[in-house]
Backbone as a ProteinNet text record, in pm:
[ID]
protein_1_A
[PRIMARY]
MDKTPSRDGTLIAYRCRGEGPPVILVGGALGTAATEAPLARLLAPRFQVVTYDRRGRGASGDSAPYAVEREIEDLAAVAAAVGGRPSVFGVGAGGALALEAQAAGLPVDLLALYEPPYTSCITGLRSKADCTARLHRLLSAGNRDGAVELFLSVTGVPDDLIARMRSAPLWRSLESVAHTLAYDDALLGDGTVPVERFASVTARTLVVSGGFSPASSRAATRLLADTLPRGRHRTLTGQTREPAPQVIAPVLAEFFTRNVYVGQAT
[TERTIARY]
42.3	-25.1	83.8	58.4	76.7	58.9	122.5	82	114.4	-3.8	-4.2	-26.8	56.4	34.2	-94.4	-168.9	-251.5	-238.4	-306.2	-295.3	-220.4	-227.6	-160	-72.2	-10.5	114.7	108.3	-8.7	-69	-67.1	50.6	34.9	-110.1	-168.1	-269.1	-253.8	-283.5	-223.5	-348.2	-294.8	-460.7	-380.3	-433.4	-425.8	-495.9	-451.2	-515.1	-537.5	-639.4	-653.3	-677.7	-714	-774.5	-741.2	-781.1	-744.7	-896.8	-932.9	-1006.5	-1042.7	-1189.9	-1226.9	-1224.8	-1177.6	-1119.9	-1234.7	-1260.4	-1365.5	-1285.1	-1344.4	-1267.3	-1388.7	-1330.4	-1467.5	-1364	-1507.2	-1503.9	-1557.2	-1488.9	-1543.2	-1602.6	-1708.7	-1765.9	-1685.6	-1790.2	-1766.3	-1647	-1521.6	-1473	-1394.2	-1434.6	-1357.5	-1217.9	-1192.8	-1042	-1052.3	-934	-935.1	-934.9	-933.4	-925.1	-1065.5	-1129	-1293.3	-1352.2	-1319.9	-1393.9	-1286.8	-1191.1	-1125.4	-1225.5	-1289.9	-1372.6	-1480.1	-1494.3	-1612.8	-1504.8	-1387.6	-1272	-1288.5	-1230.5	-1172.3	-1301.8	-1417.3	-1532.2	-1548.7	-1486.2	-1546.3	-1399.7	-1296.4	-1170.8	-1150.2	-1206.6	-1212.6	-1278.2	-1413.2	-1390.8	-1376.5	-1280.6	-1289.3	-1163.3	-1080.3	-917	-1001.5	-1009.3	-1071.4	-941.8	-988.2	-899.1	-976.5	-888.8	-977.8	-840.9	-882	-776.7	-819.9	-730.6	-732.2	-783.6	-888	-916	-849.2	-788.6	-704.7	-763.3	-620.9	-641.4	-675.2	-663.5	-720.5	-595.2	-596.2	-509.1	-331	-298.2	-161.6	-110.4	-267.1	-247.4	-240.7	-150.9	-154	-251.9	-220.4	-330.8	-291.5	-346.8	-299.3	-403.7	-380.9	-462.8	-485.1	-576.4	-738.1	-773.6	-905.1	-960.6	-1061.1	-1068.8	-1147.3	-1218.6	-1332.4	-1378.3	-1297	-1279.9	-1214.7	-1084.7	-1015.5	-896.2	-966.7	-1053.4	-1100	-1135.1	-1190.4	-1250	-1101.2	-1011.6	-842.7	-769.1	-772.5	-749.2	-801.5	-936.6	-1005.5	-965.1	-934.2	-910.2	-774.7	-697.2	-531.8	-504.2	-641.9	-622.1	-701.4	-763.4	-838.8	-767.4	-675.8	-529.7	-383.6	-383.8	-285.8	-327.4	-467.6	-521.9	-518.8	-573.8	-610.5	-704.8	-738.4	-853	-981.7	-1076.2	-1210.8	-1256.9	-1252.8	-1311.9	-1441.8	-1500	-1607.5	-1615.9	-1687.9	-1689.3	-1789.6	-1794	-1894.9	-1856.3	-1913.2	-1924.5	-2013.3	-1997.7	-2049.7	-2089.8	-2233.6	-2217.6	-2194.9	-2151.9	-2036	-1963.8	-1858.4	-1817.3	-1865.5	-2065.6	-2126.6	-2133.6	-2153.8	-2169.1	-2021.5	-1936	-1787.9	-1765.9	-1807.1	-1839.3	-1915.2	-2023.3	-2117.8	-2048.4	-2004	-1928.7	-1822.3	-1721.2	-1653	-1657.8	-1769.3	-1829	-1927.5	-1950.7	-2046.6	-1952.6	-1779.9	-1689.3	-1634.8	-1644.2	-1606.8	-1509.7	-1452.2	-1421.3	-1472.4	-1375.8	-1419.6	-1440.5	-1602.1	-1653.9	-1762	-1829.9	-1942.6	-2065.9	-1981.5	-2063.7	-2063.1	-2168.8	-2155.5	-2246.3	-2222.6	-2299.6	-2284.8	-2385.9	-2403.6	-2464.8	-2457.9	-2486.3	-2527.8	-2632.5	-2703.2	-2634	-2565.5	-2530	-2589.9	-2574.8	-2652.9	-2730.2	-2795.1	-2887.9	-3023.3	-3074.6	-3188.7	-3279.9	-3430.2	-3509.6	-3587.3	-3585.8	-3647.1	-3579	-3628.9	-3550.9	-3576.1	-3658.3	-3698.9	-3544.6	-3456	-3327.2	-3246.4	-3273	-3156.9	-3122.8	-3200.3	-3209.1	-3102.7	-3113.1	-3059.6	-2907.5	-2914	-2754.8	-2707.6	-2739.8	-2650.9	-2625.1	-2669.6	-2684.9	-2566.5	-2576.1	-2504.5	-2355.1	-2337.3	-2218.7	-2158.4	-2274.9	-2160.8	-2100.2	-2188.7	-2130.7	-1990.3	-2020.3	-1907.8	-1783.7	-1758.8	-1651.2	-1624.8	-1716.5	-1700.9	-1608.1	-1683.3	-1557.1	-1421.4	-1408.3	-1258	-1200.8	-1213.8	-1181.8	-1123.6	-1193.7	-1147	-1050.6	-1012.4	-974.6	-1012.2	-1108.2	-1212.8	-1274.1	-1229.3	-1210.4	-1328.3	-1321.8	-1430.6	-1532.3	-1565.5	-1737.5	-1788.9	-1637.8	-1726.3	-1743.6	-1698.1	-1691.3	-1858	-1894.2	-1987.5	-2104.2	-2068.9	-2175.9	-2224.2	-2141.4	-2174.1	-2239.1	-2195.3	-2238.9	-2394.2	-2449.5	-2553.4	-2661.3	-2634.7	-2696	-2734.5	-2662.7	-2669.7	-2750	-2815.4	-2921.3	-2804.5	-2706.1	-2657.7	-2722	-2754.2	-2821.7	-2711.8	-2745.4	-2669.8	-2598.7	-2661.9	-2577.2	-2457.6	-2538.8	-2429.6	-2288.1	-2331.1	-2198.2	-2117.3	-2144.7	-2147.2	-2018.2	-2108.6	-1973.1	-1871.6	-1911.4	-1805.3	-1698.3	-1749.3	-1610.8	-1486.9	-1566.6	-1419	-1377.2	-1439.3	-1349	-1231.3	-1109.8	-1008.8	-1063.8	-1201.8	-1182.2	-1234.1	-1268	-1311.4	-1172.4	-1024.5	-944.6	-887.9	-904.8	-905.1	-1039.7	-1122.5	-1231	-1206.1	-1142.5	-1075.8	-946.6	-859	-771.6	-844.3	-962.6	-1032.9	-1110	-1121.6	-1227.8	-1238.9	-1098.9	-1132.1	-1169.1	-1179.1	-1225.6	-1382.8	-1417.2	-1544.4	-1624.6	-1525.4	-1554.8	-1567.2	-1435.8	-1453.9	-1580.9	-1682.7	-1753	-1905	-1896.6	-1991	-1980.1	-1890.8	-1871.6	-1893.1	-1879.1	-1907.4	-2086.8	-2149.8	-2277.3	-2366.9	-2274.6	-2310.2	-2392.7	-2570.1	-2657.3	-2738.5	-2699.1	-2775.9	-2882.5	-2926.8	-3033.4	-2975	-3020.7	-2971.1	-2957	-2819.4	-2829.2	-2890.5	-2973.8	-3052.4	-3007.7	-2941	-2948	-2776.4	-2688.3	-2553.5	-2558.1	-2623.4	-2631.8	-2682.9	-2781.6	-2833.6	-2713	-2580.1	-2471.5	-2415.6	-2461.6	-2378.7	-2433.4	-2334.1	-2362.8	-2381	-2288.1	-2288.8	-2380.3	-2410.1	-2506.3	-2509.3	-2629.7	-2602.7	-2660.6	-2654.7	-2728.7	-2739.7	-2851.2	-2864.2	-2924.3	-2860.3	-2888.8	-2971.5	-3065.4	-3071.2	-3100.1	-3106.1	-3172.3	-3296.4	-3363.6	-3476.9	-3493.2	-3430.1	-3446.6	-3384.1	-3322	-3266.7	-3401.8	-3344	-3490	-3527.3	-3675	-3754.8	-3716.8	-3658.8	-3585.9	-3497.4	-3417.3	-3285.8	-3317.3	-3417.7	-3490.4	-3584.3	-3646.4	-3693.9	-3568.9	-3450.1	-3342.1	-3293.2	-3270.4	-3209.1	-3311.4	-3406.8	-3528.8	-3521.7	-3526.1	-3516.3	-3396.9	-3295	-3132.1	-3138.5	-3215.6	-3223	-3295.6	-3387.5	-3493.5	-3453.5	-3331.7	-3257.2	-3138.2	-3058.6	-2978.8	-3023.1	-2990.7	-3052.6	-3043.6	-2991.1	-2915.1	-2954	-3006.4	-3033	-3110.2	-3118.2	-3180.9	-3218.2	-3330	-3281.4	-3347.1	-3247.3	-3271.3	-3252.6	-3400.9	-3349.3	-3327.4	-3229.1	-3190.2	-3237.8	-3353.1	-3460.5	-3328.2	-3379.6	-3296.2	-3164.3	-3126.7	-3009	-3032.2	-2968.3	-2946.8	-2865.2	-2796.8	-2736.8	-2553.4	-2544.6	-2408.7	-2451.3	-2442.4	-2467.4	-2370.6	-2443.4	-2311	-2259.3	-2144.8	-2034	-2079.7	-2118.7	-2202.9	-2299.4	-2373.3	-2533	-2484.5	-2373.8	-2391.5	-2268.6	-2196.2	-2088.1	-2212.9	-2276.3	-2335	-2419.6	-2462	-2551.1	-2450.9	-2347.4	-2262	-2166.6	-2121	-2086.9	-2219.7	-2295.2	-2397.7	-2486.8	-2424.7	-2448	-2306	-2202.8	-2067.5	-2069.2	-2115.7	-2053	-2140.2	-2302.7	-2381.1	-2360.3	-2323.6	-2362	-2193.5	-2074	-2003.1	-1944.8	-2003.8	-1963.1	-2044.7	-2177.3	-2262.5	-2245.7	-2162	-2138.9	-1983.9	-1882.2	-1803.5	-1860.8	-1945	-1943.5	-2049.5	-2101.6	-2199.5	-2107.7
-156.4	-14.6	119	240.4	382.6	427.1	545	607.1	772.1	837.3	957.9	1075.1	1180.9	1249.8	1338.2	1314.8	1441.6	1574.4	1629	1767.7	1768	1675.1	1654.6	1582.9	1526.6	1454.8	1313.3	1289.5	1132.4	1056.8	948.2	867.5	740	828.5	719.6	633.7	510.8	405	387	437.7	371.8	274.5	212.5	114.9	166.7	152.5	197.1	47.9	-8.8	-105.2	-50.7	-46.3	-76.5	74.4	116.8	221	290.4	421.4	471.9	590.4	631.8	696.7	735.9	771.2	746.3	726.9	646.9	642.2	558.1	643.3	601.2	545.9	444.9	377.9	417.8	437.3	469.4	373.8	299.9	237.8	257.2	130	171	113.6	129.5	63.1	-55.6	-52.2	-147.4	-236.8	-141.1	-166.1	-152.3	-234.7	-181.7	-173.6	-116.5	-125.6	-274.8	-378.8	-510	-559.9	-503.5	-511.4	-452.1	-337.5	-309.1	-358.3	-515.5	-487.3	-583.7	-691.2	-751	-647.6	-583.6	-441.7	-364.5	-337.4	-269.9	-378.9	-516.8	-565.7	-561.6	-618.3	-608.5	-452.6	-357.6	-225.1	-165.5	-224.5	-194	-224.8	-314.4	-296	-202.2	-105.3	13.6	109.6	145.1	231.3	252.4	337.2	347	348.9	203.6	210.4	249.7	349.9	331.5	299.1	233.3	178.7	252.5	290.5	315.7	305.8	307.1	247.5	382.6	392.2	514.8	543.4	631.9	651.2	579.1	516	406	288.4	238	148.9	67	-85.8	-115.9	-68.5	-38.3	47	189	270.9	420.8	416.6	550.2	580	671.3	742.7	747.4	907.8	976.1	1106.4	1134.4	1163.3	1231.7	1369.6	1417.9	1410.6	1337.2	1287.9	1244	1336.1	1403	1528.6	1475.1	1507	1470	1535.3	1661.4	1696.7	1647.9	1607.9	1550.9	1412.5	1300	1221	1290.6	1399.8	1496.1	1510.8	1566.2	1610	1471.5	1348.1	1231.8	1172.3	1211.9	1169.5	1281.7	1415.6	1498.6	1488.1	1430.3	1361.5	1281.3	1171.4	1023.5	1123.8	1222.3	1238.4	1298.7	1412.7	1479.7	1373.8	1243.4	1155.4	1092.9	1043.4	1016	1112.2	1217.9	1342	1319	1457.4	1439.6	1480.6	1497.1	1495.3	1335.3	1229.3	1128.4	1085.7	1043.3	984.7	913.4	919.4	859.1	785	634.5	577.5	537.9	531.7	553.3	427.7	317	272.5	264.3	271.8	259.1	419.5	402.5	528.1	605.7	532.4	591.6	673.9	640.8	722.8	872.5	845.4	964.3	1110.4	978	1082.2	1155.5	1061.8	1138.6	1230.9	1223.7	1364.8	1478.2	1417.4	1587.2	1636.6	1565.8	1575.7	1690.8	1619.8	1724.9	1810.9	1831.5	1935.2	2053.5	2013.8	2084.8	2134.1	2142.1	2127.4	2078.6	1931.5	1824.2	1834.9	1852.3	1873.8	1740.3	1688.9	1529.5	1562.1	1566	1596.5	1434	1349.7	1246	1153	1113.1	1009	933.5	799.9	725.8	611	585.8	608.7	480.8	390.1	270.9	288.1	294.7	324.4	387.2	503.3	617.3	590.6	490.8	511.7	592.8	689.3	796.3	733	831.3	777.3	882.1	872	956.2	1053.9	1026	1114	1103.1	1182.1	1199	1111.3	1046.5	945.7	808.3	855.2	747	879.5	958.1	1052.1	986.2	933.7	910.6	775.3	678.4	558.7	603.3	652.9	679.2	759.3	833.2	890.7	785.4	678.3	595.9	507.3	455.8	388.8	400.1	587.3	663.8	628.6	660.1	674.2	535.1	421.2	266.2	278.5	273.2	277.5	342.6	445.8	566.1	488.3	426.1	356	238.8	165.7	28.9	54.4	175.1	185.6	227.5	328.1	341.4	240.1	155.9	46.8	-76.3	-29.9	-125.8	-250.8	-213.1	-358.9	-335.7	-403.7	-395.6	-476.1	-594	-712.3	-632.2	-615.5	-535.5	-421.3	-323.2	-272.7	-290.1	-406.8	-454.7	-547.7	-606.4	-717.5	-571.3	-425.9	-337.5	-312.7	-256.9	-227.6	-331.4	-446	-579.9	-585.3	-572.7	-600.7	-481.7	-371.2	-235.4	-241.1	-334	-314	-434.5	-475.5	-599.1	-748.4	-765.9	-903.6	-984.7	-1096	-1165.8	-1228.7	-1241.1	-1305.4	-1434.2	-1532.5	-1647.2	-1634.8	-1541	-1532.2	-1476.7	-1362.6	-1296.9	-1390.5	-1494.2	-1582.4	-1660	-1708.4	-1780.4	-1741.9	-1564.9	-1480.2	-1472.1	-1527.5	-1456.2	-1557	-1685.3	-1795.1	-1797.7	-1724.7	-1715.3	-1592.7	-1652.7	-1565.2	-1400.6	-1390.3	-1265.9	-1164	-1222.5	-1132.2	-1038.9	-1136.8	-1066.3	-926.9	-930.8	-807.7	-749.7	-750.5	-675.7	-582.1	-685	-592.7	-515.4	-540.4	-484.4	-317.4	-305.8	-132	-123.1	-181.4	-174.7	9.2	56.5	200	322.1	281.3	339.3	354	281	298.2	427.4	513.4	602.9	721.4	690.1	824.3	774.3	678.6	641.2	718.9	703	722.7	859.4	947.5	1117.2	1140.6	1081.5	1139	1124.1	1071.3	1051.9	1158.5	1215.6	1317	1303.9	1373.8	1307.3	1197.7	1141.1	1028.5	1041.7	1223.6	1213.4	1302.2	1276.4	1311.3	1473.7	1498.7	1644.4	1713.3	1796.4	1812.1	1962.7	2063.1	2226.7	2205.9	2096.5	2099.1	2067.5	1930.9	1898.1	1897.4	2023	2111.2	2149.5	2218.1	2239.8	2168.3	1993.3	1896.8	1900.8	1946.8	2004.3	1891	1783	1616	1601.8	1483.1	1420.8	1309.1	1276.6	1174.1	1099.7	945.4	819.5	746.7	739	681.1	581.9	442.1	327.6	238.1	181.4	89.1	-7.2	-135.6	-289.3	-307.1	-389.9	-396.3	-476.3	-589.8	-643.2	-560.5	-469.9	-375.6	-321.9	-282.1	-237.5	-86.9	-143.4	-32.9	136.2	156.4	249.7	320	206.3	241.7	301.2	188.2	233.9	366.7	421.6	559	665.5	638.5	695	732.3	636.7	663.3	734.8	715.8	820.8	937	961.2	1088.7	1172.9	1123.8	1155.5	1213.8	1134.8	1139.9	1254.8	1284.6	1359.9	1498.9	1520.8	1649.6	1679.1	1558.3	1635.1	1725	1824.2	1881.2	1820.4	1757	1632.6	1526.5	1505.9	1359.8	1253.3	1145.8	1051.1	885.4	822.5	693.1	601.3	475.4	345.2	230.2	129.7	24.7	-119	-206.6	-305.8	-409.9	-457.2	-590.8	-703.9	-722.4	-898	-830.9	-703	-698.4	-649.8	-644	-591.7	-484.3	-451.6	-358.8	-389.6	-471.2	-483.6	-581.9	-478.3	-539	-613.7	-716.2	-816	-777.9	-736.2	-667.4	-690.9	-806.8	-837.2	-768.8	-747.6	-682	-494.6	-471.3	-288.4	-271.3	-383.1	-282.4	-259.7	-323.7	-249.9	-167.5	-161	7.8	69.3	82.8	208.7	198.6	119.4	137.6	213.3	175.2	257.4	389.1	450	548.1	653.8	597.7	684.5	677.5	582.9	601.8	707.2	680.5	779.4	949.1	941.6	1046.3	1158.6	1106	1131	1244.4	1252.9	1390.1	1495.6	1444	1548	1605	1516.3	1553.1	1661.1	1645.3	1710.8	1818.3	1868	1986.5	2085.5	2059.2	2070.4	2163.1
-5.8	-4.2	-35.6	-94.1	-43.1	57.1	90.2	209.2	187.9	229.8	184.8	355.2	371.6	489.1	473.8	586.1	589.9	640.6	683.1	727.7	843.7	969.3	1062.1	1081.5	972.7	918.1	984.4	1004.8	1043.8	865.2	866.6	724.1	691.8	589.3	542.6	456.7	455.2	398.1	295.1	136.9	48.4	-104.1	-134.6	-277.3	-366.4	-457.6	-621.5	-679.4	-748.5	-836.9	-955.8	-1093.5	-1208.3	-1271	-1394.2	-1454.7	-1491.9	-1520.2	-1522.1	-1432.4	-1455.7	-1351.3	-1244.9	-1140.4	-968.7	-912	-811.2	-732.3	-598.6	-515.2	-334.6	-258	-216.9	-123.2	22.7	131.7	248.4	304.5	422.5	477.9	606.8	705.2	759.4	895.9	1019.4	1154.9	1106.3	1195.3	1199.1	1072.4	958.4	822.8	826.5	717.2	693.6	534.9	477.7	310.1	239.2	358.1	300.4	274.4	414	385.8	261	191.1	78.2	-66.9	-24.4	-120.3	-246.9	-199.9	-309.8	-374.4	-340.1	-411.1	-516.2	-468.8	-577.4	-664.2	-636.8	-736	-853.9	-805.8	-914.6	-1013.4	-902	-1028.5	-1083.7	-1065.8	-1101.9	-1269.7	-1299.4	-1517	-1534.6	-1432.5	-1499.7	-1450.6	-1323.6	-1289.7	-1207.3	-1172.6	-1066	-934	-846.9	-748.6	-652.9	-491.5	-424.7	-310.4	-247.1	-97	11.1	132.9	223.7	377.6	441.9	582.6	644.7	679.3	802.3	923.5	985.4	1035.6	1184.4	1229.1	1361.9	1320.8	1187	1103.6	1048.6	1069.2	951.4	948.9	810.9	802.6	826.1	822.5	824.3	1036.1	1003.9	1138.7	1236.7	1316.5	1416.5	1483.2	1533.8	1633.7	1737.5	1860.4	1954.4	1961.5	2002.7	2002	1875.5	1886.4	1756.6	1726.1	1579.4	1568.5	1420.9	1369.7	1275.7	1172.7	1169.6	1145.1	1090.8	1151.1	1094.7	962.2	1006.7	922.3	768	761.6	665.3	581	655.6	588.3	568.6	604.7	554.2	401.9	440.7	285.2	178.7	267	151.8	94.1	157.5	147.1	45.3	43.3	-18	-175.3	-167.2	-259.8	-363.4	-299.3	-384.2	-412.2	-358.9	-388.2	-507.9	-531.8	-685.6	-763.1	-744.3	-872.6	-906.1	-967.8	-1055	-962.9	-965.1	-926.2	-874	-813.5	-777.8	-708.9	-763.8	-696.8	-572.3	-477.4	-365.9	-308.6	-269.7	-213	-83.3	22.2	126.6	185.8	292.3	309.8	484.6	560.9	700	737.7	831	870.4	808.2	686.1	603.9	487.9	494.4	402.6	462.9	590.8	683.7	690.7	688.2	657.4	524.5	417.5	269.9	286.2	366.9	354.3	399.2	510.9	598.1	488.7	447.6	359.7	227.3	205.6	75.5	147.6	232.6	307.8	322.7	400	446.3	295.5	191.1	45.7	-22.8	27.1	-55.4	-224	-335.7	-429.7	-513.4	-465	-525.4	-601.4	-718.4	-791.6	-746.3	-731.1	-731.2	-588.5	-502.1	-392	-413.3	-350.4	-341.5	-203.1	-103.8	19.2	45.9	116.7	181.6	308	346.4	493.4	591.2	550.6	665.5	772.6	937.8	1008.2	1135.4	1035.2	1133.7	1173.5	1234.6	1234.7	1224.3	1172	1149.6	1208	1346.1	1410	1551.9	1657.5	1749.9	1883.6	1866.3	1943.8	2012.8	1924.6	1915.8	1999.6	2033.8	2100.8	2223.6	2285	2446	2409.7	2346.9	2304.5	2275.8	2196.6	2122.2	2225.9	2308.5	2389.9	2508.8	2563	2638.9	2580.3	2466.8	2374.4	2383.1	2351.1	2345.3	2508.6	2585.9	2684	2749.8	2717.2	2758.9	2655.9	2513.4	2453.3	2497.3	2556.8	2622.6	2751.5	2801.3	2941.5	2954.9	2829.4	2785	2729.8	2621	2560.4	2714.9	2753.3	2891	2956.3	2969.8	3051.4	2974.5	2869.2	2752.8	2738.6	2759.3	2712.5	2565.4	2478.2	2322.3	2322.4	2380.6	2344.4	2379.6	2488.4	2512.9	2400.8	2368.6	2274.3	2139.3	2093.5	1955.2	2024.7	2093.9	2114.4	2158.5	2191.4	2220	2076.4	1943	1833.6	1758.6	1824.8	1686.1	1773.3	1880.9	1944	1932.5	1909.4	1852.7	1705.7	1636.2	1478.4	1440.1	1564.9	1534.5	1505.7	1557.7	1522.8	1652.6	1636.1	1721.3	1797.6	1951.3	2069.8	2051.1	1968.7	1898.1	1841.1	1743.5	1626.9	1669.5	1771.7	1878.7	1922.2	1978	2042.8	1997.5	1805.1	1732.3	1757.9	1684.4	1596.3	1704.9	1842.6	1909.9	1919.9	1852.6	1853	1676.9	1648	1474.6	1478.6	1417.4	1392.1	1341.8	1318.2	1280.7	1420.8	1511.1	1617.3	1671.4	1674.5	1691.8	1608.5	1508.9	1387.2	1388.7	1470	1507.5	1643.4	1735.9	1847.4	1842.4	1682.4	1668.5	1661.8	1602	1514.3	1650.5	1777.7	1837.2	1886.2	1922.7	1948.5	1837.4	1685.9	1631.7	1601.1	1665	1732.8	1770.5	1841.2	1918.1	1788.4	1673.4	1585.2	1510.9	1452.8	1409.2	1454.2	1628.6	1694.3	1711.5	1681	1672.4	1568.3	1456	1316.3	1308	1387	1379.3	1448.5	1529.5	1631.2	1732.2	1734.4	1788	1741.5	1647.3	1565.8	1416.4	1468.9	1377.6	1234.2	1160.9	1000.3	998.1	988.4	1042.2	912.5	900.9	767	753.1	829.3	787.3	713	782.6	757.6	589.7	581.1	422.5	358.5	372.4	257.5	179.4	241.7	142.3	84.1	57.1	-42.3	-163.8	-225.1	-377	-467.8	-463.8	-511.4	-565.1	-661.5	-712.1	-599.2	-552.9	-401.5	-452.5	-426.6	-457.9	-331	-232	-127.1	-154.2	-85.7	-120.9	30.3	48.1	116.8	90.8	151.2	151.2	184.1	77.9	82.3	243.8	280	415.8	554	530.1	617.9	747	833.6	943.8	888.7	904.9	859.1	929.1	1017	1066.3	982	931	839.8	703.5	664.4	570.2	575.3	647.4	664.4	687.5	721.1	757.4	637.1	538.6	389.7	341.1	373.6	218	278.5	417.5	470.1	388	443.5	409.1	251.2	149.6	23.7	17.1	95.1	85.5	89.1	191.1	265.4	186.3	111.9	2.3	-154	-177.2	-293.6	-411.4	-448	-548.6	-532.8	-411.6	-375.7	-409.9	-445.4	-517.6	-413.1	-389.4	-359.3	-417.6	-323.7	-446.5	-348.6	-341.4	-240.8	-334.9	-265.9	-331.6	-288	-360.3	-304.9	-250.4	-118.3	-102.8	-1.4	19.6	58	229.3	312.1	443.9	461.7	609	613.2	525.2	541.3	457	300.2	219.2	84.3	-4	-52	-129.7	-240.9	-232.8	-319	-466.7	-496.1	-641	-671.8	-568.3	-582.4	-609.3	-495.2	-523.1	-658.1	-685.5	-784.5	-892.9	-962.8	-1079.5	-1063.8	-944.3	-922.8	-914.7	-864.9	-856.3	-972.2	-1052.2	-1202.3	-1266.6	-1268.3	-1348.3	-1315.2	-1185.7	-1122.8	-1165.5	-1112.3	-1172.6	-1309.7	-1423.4	-1534.1	-1589.7	-1551.1	-1662.8	-1637.6	-1485	-1416.4	-1447.9	-1474.3	-1471.4	-1512.3	-1614.5	-1751.5	-1725.3	-1663.8	-1640.8	-1541.3	-1407.2	-1300	-1296.9	-1416.2	-1442.6	-1458.2	-1537.3	-1598.3	-1533.3	-1423.4	-1323.8	-1208.2
[MASK]
++++++++++++++++++++++++++++++++++++++++++++++++++++++++++++++++++++++++++++++++++++++++++++++++++++++++++++++++++++++++++++++++++++++++++++++++++++++++++++++++++++++++++++++++++++++++++++++++++++++++++++++++++++++++++++++++++++++++++++++++++++++++++++++++++++++++++

C-alpha cells in the first residue's frame, strides 16, 4: 500500500486498483481497506478504485485527540494523492464521513452512500446518548471485546451469532480496531440526520438501502435522500445492512458512469 500524509502529518495508507475515472471507497465501522477489497476488484475493470485504511486502522497512523475534521482531511489527502475529482462511495459510517467531507468543501461531484446509520426521528436520541456513554466507558477500561459486542448488538446482530463470532479469527481483527468505534460515533453526532448542514452538499448523491434492512434504517435513508439538494434514493431488494459486493457493484458502476460527465460539467 502507498501512504500519503494528512494535514496533521498522520500517514494514511491507500491502494489503487484498475484504470479509469477514480472512485474512492470509504469503509464503515470496524472496516479496513481489506474489507472493501472484494467490491474494489469488481469495480476495477471500469474505474481506478481506491481503498484506504481510515486513521487508527490497518496500516494507517493515528493522532490524538480525534476530531471529525481530521478524518475529513484524511479523505481529502487521499483524493489529492489520486488526483482529479474522484467519485466517492461510503458504506455505513463511511457514508457519513463522505457527506461531512463534501459539506466541508471536498471537491466531489458524485457520491453514493449505503445506509449511513442515522435515525430519522428524535426518539432515538436517548438511546444514542446511552450507547455513546457505554462505549466510552468500555474503551476507557480497555474492554475492546465489550466494545465490539456492544456495536454488534445495537446494529442487530443476534446474541448467538456474536457468541460464534468470538471463537473465529475475525474477532481479533475486530478488537484491533475497536477504539475507532468512538470515531464513528463522533461522526454521527446526536444520531439524527443533520438536515441543515447537509443542505450544503452539492454532489449528485445516490442513497441506497437494503430491502431487508430494518424499517428505521430505510426511513432514515429516505429522509437523507430528501434532505440532500441533489439526492435520490434506491432500494436493493433482498439486501441487508451489508450489501453483497456483486449486488452493489453494478449499481455503483451505472451511477458513476452515467453521471460522470454530467457531474464534471456542473
